[in-house]
FIMI-259153 format. One line per 10 residues: number of its first residue (from 1); their letters; for each residue x, y, z of C-alpha. Coordinates in steps of 0.25 Angstrom, whole numbers, plus 5000, padded with zeros to 4 digits. Each point is the difference from the previous one (the first is absolute). Layout:
residues N
NUM> A> X,Y,Z | ...
This chain:
residues 324
1> XXXXXXXXXX> 4965,5016,4996 | 4997,5006,5014 | 5008,4998,5012 | 4996,4995,5011 | 5006,5006,5012 | 4998,4987,5008 | 5009,4992,4991 | 5010,5011,4999 | 5003,4998,5014 | 4998,4987,5001
11> XXXXXXXXXX> 5013,4997,4988 | 5009,5011,5008 | 4997,4997,5013 | 5002,4982,5000 | 5011,5003,4990 | 5008,5009,5009 | 4998,4989,5010 | 5005,4990,4993 | 5012,5006,4993 | 5002,5002,5017
21> XXXXXXXXXX> 5003,4986,4999 | 5005,4997,4992 | 5010,5009,5005 | 4999,4995,5015 | 5004,4986,4994 | 5012,5003,4988 | 5006,5008,5011 | 5001,4985,5009 | 5003,4995,4990 | 5014,5009,4998
31> XXXXXXXXXX> 5004,5001,5016 | 4996,4980,4999 | 5011,5001,4990 | 5008,5010,5007 | 5000,5011,4991 | 4991,5010,5008 | 5001,5002,5017 | 4990,4993,5008 | 4989,5007,5003 | 4991,4997,5013
41> XXXXXXXXXX> 4989,4992,4998 | 4991,5008,5009 | 5003,5015,4996 | 5000,4997,4987 | 4994,4986,4993 | 4989,5001,5008 | 4996,5015,5000 | 5003,4999,4986 | 4990,4990,4997 | 4989,5007,5010
51> XXXXXXXXXX> 5002,5012,4991 | 4999,4993,4987 | 4990,4992,5006 | 4993,5014,5003 | 5002,5004,4983 | 4994,4989,4997 | 4987,5002,5011 | 4999,5014,4993 | 4997,4995,4986 | 4991,4990,5004
61> XXXXXXXXXX> 4991,5010,5010 | 5001,5008,4985 | 4994,4990,4992 | 4987,4996,5007 | 4996,5015,4995 | 5002,4994,4988 | 4989,4990,5002 | 4984,5004,4997 | 4998,4990,5011 | 5012,4996,5008
71> XXXXXXXXXX> 4991,4990,5010 | 5004,4989,4986 | 5014,5006,4999 | 5002,4982,5004 | 4993,4999,4987 | 5011,5006,4992 | 5010,4988,5002 | 4989,4990,4994 | 5004,5001,4988 | 5018,4998,5002
81> XXXXXXXXXX> 5001,4987,4986 | 4997,5011,4991 | 5000,5016,5006 | 5009,5007,5004 | 4996,5009,5008 | 4996,4987,5009 | 5014,4996,5000 | 5004,5012,5007 | 4989,5000,5010 | 5008,4986,5005
91> XXXXXXXXXX> 5012,5003,4999 | 5001,5015,5007 | 4993,4993,5012 | 5010,4988,4999 | 5011,5010,4997 | 4996,5009,5013 | 5001,4986,5009 | 5012,4997,4995 | 5007,5015,5001 | 4993,4996,5016
101> XXXXXXXXXX> 5006,4988,5002 | 5014,5006,4995 | 5000,5011,5013 | 4994,4993,5008 | 5012,4990,4999 | 5009,5011,5000 | 4993,5006,5012 | 5002,4989,5008 | 5013,4996,4995 | 4995,4984,4993
111> XXXXXXXXXX> 5012,4998,4994 | 4999,4987,5001 | 5010,4992,4989 | 4991,4992,4991 | 5010,4997,4987 | 5015,5000,5002 | 5009,5004,4988 | 5012,4999,4993 | 5015,5007,5009 | 4988,4997,5012
121> XXXXXXXXXX> 4992,5013,4999 | 4988,4996,5005 | 4986,5005,4995 | 4988,5003,5010 | 4987,5003,5002 | 4999,5014,4995 | 5008,4999,4988 | 4990,4988,4996 | 4988,5008,5003 | 5009,5013,4992
131> XXXXXXXXXX> 5001,4989,4988 | 4986,4997,5001 | 4995,5016,5002 | 5009,5004,4987 | 4990,4989,4992 | 4989,5006,5003 | 5004,5014,4999 | 5004,4998,4986 | 4988,4992,4997 | 4988,5011,5006
141> XXXXXXXXXX> 5012,5010,4992 | 4995,4990,4987 | 4986,5000,5005 | 4997,5014,5002 | 5007,5003,4984 | 4992,4990,4993 | 4988,5004,5006 | 5003,5013,4990 | 5009,4994,4990 | 4990,4987,4995
151> XXXXXXXXXX> 4990,5011,4995 | 5002,4996,4987 | 4992,5013,4996 | 5007,5011,5007 | 5011,4999,4990 | 5007,5012,5009 | 4998,4987,5012 | 5003,4987,4993 | 5015,5001,5001 | 5012,4991,5008
161> XXXXXXXXXX> 5003,5015,5004 | 4989,5001,5010 | 5004,4990,5009 | 5013,5003,5000 | 4997,5014,5003 | 4992,4998,5012 | 5013,4991,5004 | 5011,5011,4998 | 4992,5009,5005 | 4996,4993,5014
171> XXXXXXXXXX> 5015,4995,4999 | 5003,5012,4999 | 4992,5009,5010 | 5001,4989,5011 | 5015,4999,5000 | 4998,5017,5001 | 4993,4998,5014 | 5011,4987,5002 | 5011,5012,5001 | 4992,5009,5009
181> XXXXXXXXXX> 4997,4992,5007 | 5013,4993,5004 | 5008,5015,5001 | 4991,4999,5015 | 5001,4984,5000 | 5013,4998,4993 | 5008,5011,4995 | 5011,4992,4995 | 4994,4992,4990 | 4991,5015,4998
191> XXXXXXXXXX> 5011,5000,4985 | 4996,4987,4996 | 4985,5001,5001 | 5001,5014,4994 | 5008,4994,4988 | 4991,4989,4997 | 4989,5011,5000 | 5008,5008,4989 | 5000,4989,4992 | 4986,4995,5000
201> XXXXXXXXXX> 4995,5015,4999 | 5010,4999,4987 | 4996,4986,4996 | 4984,5005,5001 | 5003,5014,4991 | 5005,4991,4987 | 4988,4990,5001 | 4992,5010,5004 | 5003,5008,4989 | 5000,4990,4991
211> XXXXXXXXXX> 4986,4997,5001 | 4998,5016,4999 | 5005,4999,4986 | 4996,4987,4997 | 4983,5003,5003 | 5003,5016,4994 | 5002,4991,4985 | 4988,4992,5002 | 4990,4998,4991 | 4987,4999,5002
221> XXXXXXXXXX> 4993,4987,4996 | 4986,5006,5002 | 4995,5012,4992 | 4985,5005,4996 | 5003,4993,4985 | 5005,4987,5006 | 4986,5002,5011 | 4990,5005,4990 | 5007,4992,4988 | 4998,5010,4993
231> XXXXXXXXXX> 5012,5004,4989 | 5002,5014,4999 | 5011,5011,5005 | 4993,5010,5006 | 4991,4993,5010 | 4994,5012,5009 | 4992,4998,5014 | 4991,5010,5002 | 4993,4996,5012 | 4999,4988,5012
241> XXXXXXXXXX> 4987,4998,4997 | 4997,5007,5013 | 5002,5013,5007 | 5001,4994,5014 | 5015,4994,5007 | 4997,4984,5002 | 5008,4991,5009 | 5008,4998,4988 | 5004,5012,4997 | 5004,5001,5014
251> XXXXXXXXXX> 5006,4987,5002 | 5008,4999,4988 | 5009,5014,4996 | 5007,5008,5010 | 4994,5012,4998 | 5013,5009,4998 | 5003,5009,4990 | 5013,4997,4989 | 5007,5012,5007 | 4999,4993,5015
261> XXXXXXXXXX> 5004,4985,4993 | 5012,5005,4992 | 5004,5009,5011 | 5000,4987,5013 | 5009,4993,4994 | 5015,5008,5000 | 4991,5004,5013 | 5001,4984,5005 | 5012,4996,4994 | 5008,5013,5008
271> XXXXXXXXXX> 4994,4996,5013 | 5001,4986,5000 | 5015,4998,4993 | 5006,5012,4997 | 4999,5008,5014 | 5002,4986,5007 | 5012,4997,4995 | 5008,5014,4999 | 4995,5000,5015 | 5004,4986,5003
281> XXXXXXXXXX> 5013,5005,4993 | 5004,5012,5008 | 4995,4995,5015 | 5002,4986,4997 | 5007,5001,5015 | 4990,5011,5007 | 4985,4992,5005 | 4991,5013,4999 | 5005,5000,4983 | 4996,4985,4999
291> XXXXXXXXXX> 4987,5003,5007 | 5000,5013,4990 | 5001,4991,4990 | 4990,4989,5003 | 4988,5010,5001 | 5002,5009,4988 | 5002,4984,4993 | 4987,4995,5005 | 4993,5011,4997 | 5005,4998,4986
301> XXXXXXXXXX> 4995,4987,4999 | 4986,5004,5002 | 5001,5008,4991 | 5007,4988,4991 | 4989,4989,5004 | 4989,5011,4996 | 5004,5002,4986 | 5002,4984,4999 | 4985,5002,5001 | 4997,5010,4993
311> XXXXXXXXXX> 5010,4997,4988 | 4992,4987,4995 | 4991,5002,4990 | 4986,4994,5002 | 4994,4995,4986 | 4988,5005,5005 | 5005,5014,5001 | 4998,5000,4985 | 4986,5002,5001 | 4995,5007,5013
321> XXXX> 5014,5010,4996 | 4990,5013,4998 | 4995,4999,5013 | 5014,4992,5006
C-alpha cells in the first residue's frame, strides 16, 4: 500500500496524546495509593492535559489532509454500526473532551468527593474523569488498530498484533514524553515515568518483532494462477495492458525499491526501540537526554508507521505490478 503521510502523522500524534494522558492518570493513581508523591493539580495534571490535547489536536488536524472533501468529514461517523473508522471518528473527539474535562477539573481544583471506599479513601471527580478517559483512550487505540486489522485481504494487517502494536507504541511514546514533562513539573517522579517508558518500549519491541516475523512467513492467498484460473507453475506477466500509470498503480503501491524496504526495517527498529532504550538507560535522570530519546523515538515511529502501510501487499498488485 502507499503510505498516506496524513494518516502517519494522525496515528503517531494521537498515540502520543493518548499515552501521555494514560501516564498522567497512572501517576495520579499511584499518588492516590501513596506510592508516589502527590503532584500539584495545576502545574502537573492540568498542564499535562493541555500538552496531551495539543498532540491530539495536531493529529486530528493532520487527518483532514487525507479527506477528498473535508467539508463532508461529519459524514464519516454515519456508519458507526459497522465501520471501525466511524467509531474512531466518534471516540477521538469524545476522548479529547474527557481529557479537557480532566484538565479543567484539576485546574480549578474540583476535588469533589463522589464516593468513599474502604479505608476511608475518598474518590473525587478527577479520578472518575480519569477512569472514563482511560476507557476512551484504550477504545481509541482499539478503533484505530482495527481499521487495519479488520481487512482480511491485507494479510499483513489482519492480526490482533496490529491494535496491540498501536497501543504499546502510543503508550511508550506517551510515557517517554511524560518523563520529560515531569523532569520540569515534578522532578521526583521523573524516574517513575522513565521506568514505565522503558518497560513499554521493551514490550512494544517484542510485539512489533512478533508481527514482523509473522508477516515474513505469510504465504499469499492469491497468486497469478488463482487470479486467472490457470494451474501452471510458471506464469509470467508480460504487460499490464497499458503503458501509462493509473490510480491503481499510484494508490496501492509505495513505489520504493526492494533495497529501500530492506533498509528501512532495521532503521526504524534502531530508532524506535534500540536507541531510545540505550539513551533512557544512560540518561534516566538527565532531562536533555530524555528529550533526545523522545525525538529519536518519534522519528522512528514515523518510519515504523510508513513501513506498516508499505508492507501491506494489496492483491490488485498481482496485476498492476509491472507498472507499479
